[in-house]
C-alpha positions as CSV (number, residue, x, y, z in Angstrom):
1,M,182.9,62.0,140.2
2,P,180.7,62.3,137.2
3,A,182.5,62.1,133.8
4,I,183.1,65.4,132.1
5,G,181.7,64.1,128.8
6,L,178.2,63.4,130.2
7,H,175.3,65.6,129.4
8,P,174.7,68.3,132.1
9,V,171.3,66.9,133.0
10,T,172.8,63.4,133.5
11,R,175.6,64.9,135.6
12,A,173.0,66.8,137.6
13,A,171.0,63.6,138.1
14,I,174.1,61.8,139.4
15,W,174.9,64.6,141.9
16,M,171.3,64.8,143.0
17,S,171.3,61.1,143.6
18,G,174.1,61.6,146.0
19,A,172.2,64.4,147.7
20,L,169.0,62.4,148.0
21,L,170.8,59.3,149.4
22,S,172.7,61.6,151.8
23,L,169.4,63.2,153.1
24,A,167.7,59.8,153.4
25,A,170.7,58.4,155.3
26,M,170.7,61.5,157.5
27,A,167.0,61.0,158.4
28,V,167.4,57.3,159.2
29,A,170.7,57.7,161.2
30,T,169.2,60.6,163.1
31,R,166.0,58.5,163.9
32,E,168.2,55.6,165.2
33,L,170.5,57.9,167.2
34,S,167.6,59.6,168.9
35,A,167.0,56.4,170.9
36,Y,170.4,56.8,172.6
37,L,171.4,60.5,172.4
38,S,169.7,63.8,172.9
39,I,169.1,66.1,169.9
40,F,171.8,68.5,171.1
41,Q,174.3,65.6,171.3
42,I,173.5,64.7,167.7
43,L,174.0,68.3,166.6
44,F,177.3,68.5,168.6
45,F,178.7,65.4,166.9
46,R,177.6,66.6,163.5
47,S,179.4,69.9,163.9
48,A,182.5,68.1,165.3
49,C,182.7,65.9,162.3
50,G,182.2,68.9,160.1
51,V,185.1,70.8,161.7
52,L,187.4,67.8,161.2
53,V,186.5,67.2,157.5
54,I,186.5,70.9,156.5
55,S,189.7,71.6,158.4
56,A,191.4,68.8,156.5
57,I,190.2,70.3,153.2
58,L,191.3,73.8,154.2
59,W,194.7,72.5,155.2
60,R,195.3,71.5,151.6
61,S,193.4,74.4,149.8
62,G,194.6,77.2,152.1
63,W,193.4,78.8,155.3
64,R,193.3,82.4,154.0
65,Q,189.8,81.8,152.5
66,I,188.3,81.7,156.0
67,I,189.0,85.4,156.4
68,T,185.6,87.1,156.3
69,P,184.5,90.7,156.2
70,D,181.2,89.9,157.8
71,P,181.4,87.7,160.9
72,V,178.1,89.0,162.2
73,S,176.2,87.5,159.2
74,H,177.9,84.2,159.8
75,L,176.7,84.3,163.5
76,I,173.1,85.1,162.5
77,R,173.1,82.4,159.8
78,N,174.3,79.7,162.1
79,I,172.1,80.5,165.0
80,G,169.2,80.2,162.6
81,H,170.6,77.1,161.1
82,F,171.2,75.5,164.5
83,G,167.6,76.1,165.5
84,A,166.4,74.8,162.1
85,Q,168.4,71.6,162.5
86,Y,167.0,71.1,166.0
87,A,163.4,71.4,164.7
88,W,164.2,69.1,161.8
89,I,165.5,66.3,164.1
90,Y,162.6,66.9,166.5
91,G,160.2,66.3,163.6
92,I,162.1,63.2,162.4
93,I,161.6,61.7,165.8
94,F,157.9,62.4,166.3
95,I,156.1,62.6,162.9
96,P,156.4,60.7,159.6
97,M,159.7,61.5,157.9
98,A,157.8,62.3,154.7
99,E,155.9,65.0,156.5
100,V,159.2,66.6,157.7
101,F,160.6,66.6,154.2
102,A,157.4,68.0,152.7
103,I,157.2,70.9,155.2
104,E,160.9,71.6,154.6
105,F,160.0,72.3,151.0
106,T,158.4,75.6,152.2
107,A,161.8,77.1,153.0
108,P,162.0,78.9,149.5
109,V,158.6,80.5,150.3
110,W,159.9,82.0,153.5
111,T,163.2,82.9,151.8
112,I,161.2,85.3,149.5
113,F,160.0,87.2,152.5
114,L,163.4,87.3,154.2
115,A,165.2,88.3,151.0
116,A,162.9,91.2,150.6
117,L,163.4,92.2,154.2
118,I,167.2,91.6,154.5
119,L,168.5,91.9,150.9
120,K,165.9,94.4,149.7
121,E,164.8,92.1,146.9
122,K,161.5,92.8,145.3
123,I,158.6,90.4,145.7
124,T,157.5,90.2,142.0
125,W,154.2,88.8,141.0
126,P,155.7,85.3,140.1
127,R,157.2,85.2,143.6
128,G,153.8,86.3,145.0
129,I,152.1,83.3,143.3
130,S,154.8,81.0,144.6
131,V,154.1,82.3,148.1
132,L,150.3,81.7,147.7
133,T,150.7,78.2,146.4
134,G,153.3,77.5,149.0
135,L,151.0,78.6,151.8
136,T,148.2,76.5,150.4
137,G,150.5,73.5,150.3
138,V,151.4,74.1,153.9
139,Y,147.7,74.2,154.9
140,L,147.1,70.8,153.2
141,I,150.2,69.3,154.8
142,V,149.8,70.6,158.4
143,Q,145.9,70.9,158.3
144,P,145.7,73.4,161.1
145,G,142.0,73.0,161.5
146,S,142.5,69.4,162.6
147,A,142.6,68.5,166.3
148,M,145.4,66.0,165.5
149,V,148.1,68.5,164.6
150,H,151.3,67.3,166.3
151,P,153.5,70.0,167.9
152,A,156.4,68.6,165.9
153,S,154.7,69.6,162.6
154,L,154.6,73.2,163.8
155,A,158.2,73.0,165.0
156,V,159.3,71.8,161.6
157,L,157.4,74.7,160.0
158,V,159.2,77.2,162.2
159,G,162.4,75.3,161.4
160,A,161.7,75.8,157.7
161,M,161.5,79.5,158.4
162,A,164.9,79.3,160.2
163,F,166.3,77.4,157.2
164,A,165.1,80.3,155.0
165,L,167.0,82.7,157.2
166,A,170.1,80.6,156.8
167,Y,169.6,80.5,153.0
168,T,169.2,84.3,152.9
169,M,172.3,84.9,154.9
170,T,174.2,82.4,152.7
171,K,173.2,84.3,149.6
172,K,174.5,87.5,151.3
173,L,177.7,85.9,152.4
174,S,178.4,84.3,149.0
175,R,179.1,87.7,147.6
176,T,182.3,87.9,149.6
177,D,183.1,84.4,151.0
178,T,183.8,81.1,149.5
179,A,181.6,78.0,150.0
180,L,184.3,76.4,152.1
181,C,184.5,79.5,154.3
182,I,180.7,79.4,154.9
183,L,180.8,75.7,155.7
184,F,183.8,76.2,158.0
185,Y,182.0,78.9,160.1
186,M,178.8,76.7,160.0
187,S,180.7,74.0,161.9
188,V,182.9,76.2,164.1
189,I,180.0,78.4,165.3
190,Q,177.6,75.5,165.8
191,L,180.1,73.3,167.6
192,P,180.1,75.3,170.9
193,L,176.3,75.8,170.6
194,G,175.9,72.1,170.4
195,A,178.5,71.4,173.1
196,V,176.9,73.8,175.7
197,T,173.4,72.6,175.1
198,A,174.4,68.9,174.9
199,A,176.2,69.2,178.3
200,L,172.9,70.1,179.9
201,D,171.5,66.7,178.9
202,W,174.5,64.5,178.3
203,R,173.8,60.8,177.9
204,P,176.3,57.9,177.9
205,I,177.4,57.0,174.4
206,D,176.9,53.3,173.5
207,P,179.8,52.1,171.2
208,A,177.1,51.1,168.7
209,C,176.3,54.8,168.2
210,W,179.7,55.7,166.6
211,P,179.0,54.4,163.1
212,L,175.7,56.3,163.1
213,I,177.4,59.4,164.4
214,L,179.9,59.2,161.6
215,V,177.1,58.8,159.1
216,V,175.3,61.9,160.4
217,G,178.6,64.0,160.3
218,I,179.6,62.9,156.8
219,V,176.3,62.9,154.9
220,G,175.5,66.3,156.4
221,L,178.4,67.6,154.3
222,T,177.9,65.4,151.2
223,A,174.2,66.5,150.9
224,H,175.3,70.2,150.8
225,Y,178.2,69.4,148.4
226,C,176.2,67.3,146.0
227,M,173.3,69.8,145.8
228,A,175.7,72.6,145.1
229,K,177.4,70.6,142.3
230,A,174.1,69.8,140.8
231,M,173.2,73.5,140.7
232,Q,176.5,74.2,139.0
233,V,176.0,71.9,136.1
234,A,172.3,72.3,135.5
235,D,169.5,74.8,135.6
236,A,167.4,75.1,138.8
237,T,164.3,74.1,136.8
238,I,166.0,70.7,136.4
239,V,167.5,70.4,139.9
240,V,164.3,71.4,141.9
241,P,162.1,68.6,140.5
242,M,164.9,66.1,141.1
243,D,165.1,67.3,144.7
244,F,161.3,66.6,145.0
245,L,162.1,62.9,144.5
246,R,163.4,62.7,148.1
247,L,159.7,62.9,149.3
248,P,158.6,59.6,147.8
249,L,162.0,58.1,148.6
250,I,161.7,58.9,152.3
251,A,158.0,57.9,152.3
252,V,159.0,54.5,151.1
253,I,161.7,54.2,153.7
254,G,159.3,55.4,156.5
255,T,156.7,52.9,155.4
256,V,159.0,49.9,155.1
257,F,161.2,50.4,158.1
258,Y,159.0,52.4,160.5
259,A,155.5,51.5,159.5
260,E,154.7,55.2,158.9
261,T,151.5,56.2,157.1
262,V,151.3,59.2,154.7
263,K,148.1,61.0,153.8
264,P,147.5,61.8,150.1
265,S,147.1,65.5,151.0
266,L,150.8,65.6,152.0
267,F,151.8,64.8,148.4
268,I,149.2,67.2,147.0
269,G,150.5,70.0,149.3
270,A,154.1,69.3,148.4
271,A,153.3,69.3,144.7
272,L,151.7,72.7,145.1
273,I,154.8,74.0,146.9
274,L,157.0,72.5,144.1
275,G,154.9,74.0,141.4
276,G,155.0,77.4,142.9
277,N,158.7,77.3,143.3
278,L,159.2,76.2,139.7
279,F,156.8,78.8,138.3
280,S,158.7,81.5,140.2
281,I,162.1,80.3,138.8
282,V,160.9,80.0,135.2
283,M,159.2,83.4,135.2
284,E,162.1,85.2,136.9
285,R,164.5,83.7,134.3
286,R,162.2,84.9,131.5
287,R,162.0,88.4,133.0
288,I,165.8,88.6,133.3
289,K,166.3,87.4,129.6
290,A,163.7,90.0,128.5
291,A,165.5,92.7,130.3
292,E,168.9,91.7,128.8
293,A,167.5,91.5,125.2
């Protein structure tokens, strides 16, 4: 755990390093497991690990916090999140991992739309610019005019929209429920979803798969935890650029271990998405400060 005496930016960097390594490990372990297991089996085992770990934490911190006044929102959140994870893994298997991560950066863009629809938040002009730059970035990454667009690219794009739904519902649930409560229902609801769908295409489990299954189950939780801790100790304008570093990291991993090639337009598109997100964050904070003055 980062030392309390460290500067907040340093502490955020340490937590984000944990998040980046967790996400990279998740991508590699998922790619390796896909040679042996179906996508639904991977999702099932991830949720099973999550249930065990979170239940152990709740056993010590108290089970009363899983009482929720809004079970329907949990259900909607996790159906969306389950579909998003399926699309993410599908992309990891069939297209360069860097492209998957780049398209995933569009989730905040879609969250703006869904927050306006579900939470009645206004789409201010900074958010509008974020949307425009984000859509431009998507165009550069996916290149819809090309005859070589892989279906997995479109699936990951739809998955990013589903992640946005999950983020929006998380924001709604965070008003009444603890983070552990949200993570608990994430695992508990997605466990039967994974079990039923995995049963339709169950494959024998090679003993060599178990270490990778444990990696997927554990780093799926540590990535969420480290990201949340980074957001607690530093401003989003610091954390978001750090999160962007997972793109070159996974590009290097994809190139070295899987001989993947990445187009320069992918980094340009991702940079546009990042710039739009940061611009929206900075301008919204200035607007709030001006209103409080």
